[in-house]
N, C-alpha and C positions, 0 to 999 in steps of 0.2 A: 430770201428774195428781197431785192431793193425796190422801194416804191417811190416814184418821183412825180412831181407836178412840173408844169412849165416854168414855175418860179424857181425851181431848183437848177434849171439849165442856164448857166451863166458862162461868160467867156472862159475859154480854155478848159471847160468841164468835159469829161469823157464818160459816156454811158458804158457801164461794165456789163458783162454777161449776167443773166438771171436778174433782170430789171424790168419792171413794168412802169410805163410812162404815160401819164394823163396829159396828152398834148396832141396837136396836129402833127402828123408824120413829117410834113415838109419842114417843120422846125426841129422836131426831135432828132431826125436822122442826121442833122448837121453835127450832132454831138457823138455820133458813133464813129470810131476810128476807121481809117481807110483799110480795106482788104481784111477786115476782121470777121466777116460773116461767111458761113459755109453754105447756107441755104436761106433764101428769102421765099416765104410762102405768103402771097398777097391776095386778098379777096376784097378789092376796093369796091366802091359803089358801081352799080351797073347803069345808072341813069335810066331806069325803066319804070320808076314809081309813077303810078297814075290811079285815078279813080276807076272802079269797076264794080261789077255786081257779084264777084266770086263769093262774097260772104253769104249770099243767099243760097249758094250751092253747098254750104256746110264747111267752107274753108275760109281762112282769112283772105282779105284782099291784097293787092300788091301796091297800095299806097303806103310804102314802108316808112316814109317820113321825109322831111326836108333834106336830110343827109344824102338821099339817093336821087336828088333832083339837081341837074346842072353841076354836078361835082367835077372837079379836076381829076381825071383818071390817068394823066400822063406825066405831070411834072415830077412826081416822086421817082420815076424810073431812072432819071439821071443820078439821083442819090443812091439808088440800088446798085448801079454800076460801080460807084465809088466805094461803097462799103463791102461789096461782095469780093471774096478772094478770087484769085485767078482761075481756080478750078471749081468754084462754087456754081450752084444752080439757082435759077430764079423761076418760080412757078407762079403764074398769075391767072386767076379766075376772072371771067367777065362774060357779058352778053356777046353772042356771036357777031352781032353787028359792030361791035367795038374792036374786035380782034385785029383787024387790018391796021387800024390806027396805032394800037398797042405794039404790034410787031414792027411797024415803021419807026416808032419812037425808040424801041429797044435797039434796033439796028443802028440808029443814029448815035447810040451811046455804047457801042462796042459789043453788043450781044449777037450771037448766032441763034436762030430759031431751030430747035431740035425736033420737037414733036407737038402735036395737039392732043390733049387728053380729053376724055369725055366722062362725065359723071352721069350715069343713068339712074334716075330717081324712081324708086319703087312706089312712092306715094306722090305723084305729080299733082300740081294744082289743077283743079278742074277748068274746063273750057266748054264753049258751046260745041258739043260733039258732032252736031250736024253741019257745021260750017268751017271748022278748023281742025288740024291735027293737034293733039294734045302735046304740050311741051314737056317731055319727060326726061330732059337732059340739060346739063350745063357744060360749058367748055372751059378748058384752061390751056395755056401755052407754056411749054418748058423752054427756057432760054439758058444758054451758058455763055461765058466769055469766049471770044474768038481765040482759038488755039488751046482751049482748056483740056485738061485730063480729068474729066468730071467723074463724080461718084455715081454709080448705077448698080445697086444691089438687087439683082433680079430675084423676085419672090416666087416665080413660077418655074417648075423644073423644065419646061419647054421654052415657051416664049412669054415675055412680059407684054401682054396686050395693054394698050392705053385706055382700057375701059375699067371703070370703077363703079360698082353697083351698090348703092346705099339708099336708105330712106332719108328723108329730110327731118332733121331733129327739130323738135318743138320745145318752147318753154323759155329759153334765155334771150334769143335774138330773132327777129323776123326773117333773116336770111342766113341763119346759122348752118355751117357745114357740119357733117357728122364727125364724131370722134373717130369712127372707123376709117373714114376717108383720109383724115389728116394723119392718122397713124400709118396707113399704107404709104402715103407720099413721103413721110419722114423716113420710114424704113428704106425705101428705094433710093432716096436722093441725099442721104446723110449717114454718118457713122456716130457711134457713141462718143460723147464728149464734144461734138461739133456745136457751134453756136448758130442758132436759127432765129431769124427775124421775121416777125409778123407786123407790118406797119399799119394794118387795119385790124386790130386784134379783136374787136367786137366783144363777145362774151368769153373769150379766152380759150376756145377749144384747142387751138394749136399749142398753146402753152401747157394745157393739161396733157396732151399727147407727148410733148417734149419731156415733161417730168416723168411720165410713165416709161419713157424709152431712154432715159439717162442722156438726154441732150440738154445743153444750155439754151436759154431762151431770152430774147428781148422782145417785148410786146408794147405796141404803141396804140392808144385809143383816145380820141379826143372827147367822146361823149362820156360824161362823168358817171351816168347811170350804168352804162355797159362796162365801163372801166371797173367800177366797184364790184359788179358781178364777176368779171374776169379775175379780179384780185381774190375774191372769196373762193372761187373754184380752184385756182392755181395754188394759192396758199394752203388750201385744204389738202391738195395732193402732196405738197411739200411736207406737210405735217402728218402724212400717212392716212388721211381721211379719204372717204369715197367722194368722187366728183358728183 
């Protein structure tokens, strides 16, 4: 596994498969070759962080940090279109309020919207149960290039429903997706040996799933603390250790 910082990214440099980069994705993705990626799995900020009293209900609040406030959640999509190969898939998670903007930006850069996916959480964050529905789901959208012959490895003997039921993992990152979820998505939308990009790597769950499933991986994370966690987890998998 190659480990890079932003200082390593110089003119005419190319990021190779099985590389972790500590940098902002808007810069790092410039160094990924055209049409080289088979699947982009993106979990950018949702811009939903705010103060609340959830901690008094026995769960952490949703003030995740400055990284989830007023973040640019659209500009990287243009680079995703450039680096993704003609038959690749792009799956992006976000708050349902942002999905329309994301779909319009993706369309502007040559993507077709295929389906909306839903993650149903078995341990959703609490809410005032007398005044609101509990938010027990998150959404993702699956895009492909226009005219693509995309990969779709159905995992169900009848129909592949766009429903994924998992608990929210705790411990490494405040908005961490589960290893089971990323494993399912990688199995469906890629094949062994494919190169998968996670431009918002966080604590590296996508990379762990890729190593487990014999996929090549490029992960980008600008926060050094989370980058180091991801590096330890993914390198541990590469060396045969448990995550």
